[in-house]
N, C-alpha and C positions, 0 to 999 in steps of 0.2 A: 369575928366570926365569918362576916362577909368576904373578907380577904381569904380566910381558909377555903371556903366554898368555892371562890373565883379560882384559886390556884387547883384545886382537886377537878373542877370542871375543865379548866384548860389541860391538865395532865391526860383526863380521860380523852379529849377532843385529840390530843396530839398523839396518843396510842391509837386511836382508832383511823386517823389519817396515815399513820405509818403502816397499818395493818393492810390497806389498801394499795400499798406500793408492792405487794408480794408478787413475784412473777411466777406462774406456774407453767410447767413443762406442757408442750402439745401432746396430744394423743398420739400413743406409739403405733408404728405402722404394722406392728405385730403384736396385737392385743392380748395379755394373759387371759388365761382360761384355767378352770379347775374341772376336774371330773372325778367322780367318786364311784366306788362299788360298794354296795348296790347304787346304781345310777341314781336314785332319788335320796340316798342317805342324808344328805344335807337338808331336805326339806321335810324329814319326818317330824312329827309332834312328839313331845316328851311323853315317856311312857311306851311307846313303840319300841320293838326289838329290831329295829333296822340300824343299828348304829353302823358307821363306816368299817370297812375293812380294809379298804385301799383309798388313797387321795394320790392324785396327781396334778401339780402345777406345772404349768407349761405355757409356752407363747405360740402364736399361730400366724406365721408368715403367709402371704398370698403367694401364688403361682405367677400371677400378672404376665402371662403369656410366656415365661422363660421356661426352658427345659430345666428339670429339676434334677433327677437322680442320673448320675454319669457325666454331669455338666456343672450346674451350680453347687450340687453335693458330688463330689467325685466319689467314684466307686473306690473301695478299699482304703477310705481314710475316716478316722473317727469323726462322727457326726452327733452334733449336741441334740437331736430330736427336737426341733422346732426353731425357736430364735432367741436372742438375748441370753438370759441366764439359763444354765443347764436346767434341763426338765427334772424335777424332783419327784420322787415318789415315796410315800409314806405308808407303811403297813402297820395297822393297829394290832396285828397279832402275827403270830409266826406263819409263813407260808413256806411252800417248796416250788422251787424254780429250777429246771433242768436237772432234777434228782438232788438239788441242795437245798437244805433248811435255810432260811432266810428269817433272822431274828425281826422282831417288831422294831420300827424305827425308820428312819429316812435315809435316803439313798439318792443319788443322781442316776438318771437314765442317758445311756449313749448306744450308738449303733454304730456299726461298719457296714454301710449299704454295698451290695454287689448287685449284679445284674439279676441272677437267679436266688440268691439267699441274702440273708443278713446276719450279722452276729449283734445280738442285743447284749448290752452289757450293764450290769447292776454294780455301781460303783459307791465305796464309802464317803468320798468327798462331795459335800454339798456346798450351796453358795458361791459358785463359780460362774464366771461369765463365759458362756460358749464352751468350747473345748479347748481353749486355748492352753489352760494349764491342767489338761488331763493327765492323770497320772495312773498307769496300767497297774502298777503295783498296789494300788487301792481297790482293784476289781474284786467284787464278792463273787460274781458268778458271770459266766459269758454262755450264752445258747444261740445256736443257730437256727434260724428258722427260714422256711421257704418264701419266696415272694409269691403274692398272689395277684396278677394284674386285674384292674378294674376296668369295666367298659366305659365308666363315666369318668370324667375328671373330677377329682376333689380339689377345689380351689383354694381352701385354706388347711394348711397343716391341721390334722384332727386325731385326737385320741378318744376312744371309748371303751367299754367292756361288753363282752357277750357272755352271759352266765353259761356255765357247763356243769354237768353232773357232779364233779368234784372240785369246783372252784370257778374261775372265770379267765377268758382270754383277753388280754390287754390287746385292743386292735389299734393300729397306727395306720393312717391313710393319707396321702397327699399325691396330687398328680394323677396319674394312673396307677400308681402302686400301693399295695397294702401288705402288711404282715401282721402276724398275731402271735403273742407271747403267752404259752399256757401257764396259769398260776394256780396251784393246789392249794386249798386250804387245808390246815392240820385240824 
């Protein structure tokens, strides 16, 4: 019995020592973030009627003194909206974007930035790294939106929502550039 106890203790000690050898990656330079609409949807208590309509998961690169649009992110080329994996948007119910009904589900968000307007793209492919494997044949909808210059610099790429009478605008901002994508709720 003592021998069995000694063997079990030795095995547990060996497992705990081995677990300490795990190497974790360093924090990402462009941390992941999540934004919901309504903005407080993830914090509501059970029983409240504020369940999420939209969820966006994205990474937030920093400007770090660089020129962003037209340089780091060239005009006229597909951009993943953020960093790392493609930005993913999930609709918990059907919505309307650019006069097209979009079914509930998950999609990737891309953009083609230009100086005065952007083309925002909702694409059926998800779980991709960047825009390297972007496939235009999987586009669900494309919408052109005007650029709104900002007075103050937004250091980290950011996404939020602004409520509207018939839905919400998805607002994207980075550096001194902002665009808004109208989303109507059905």
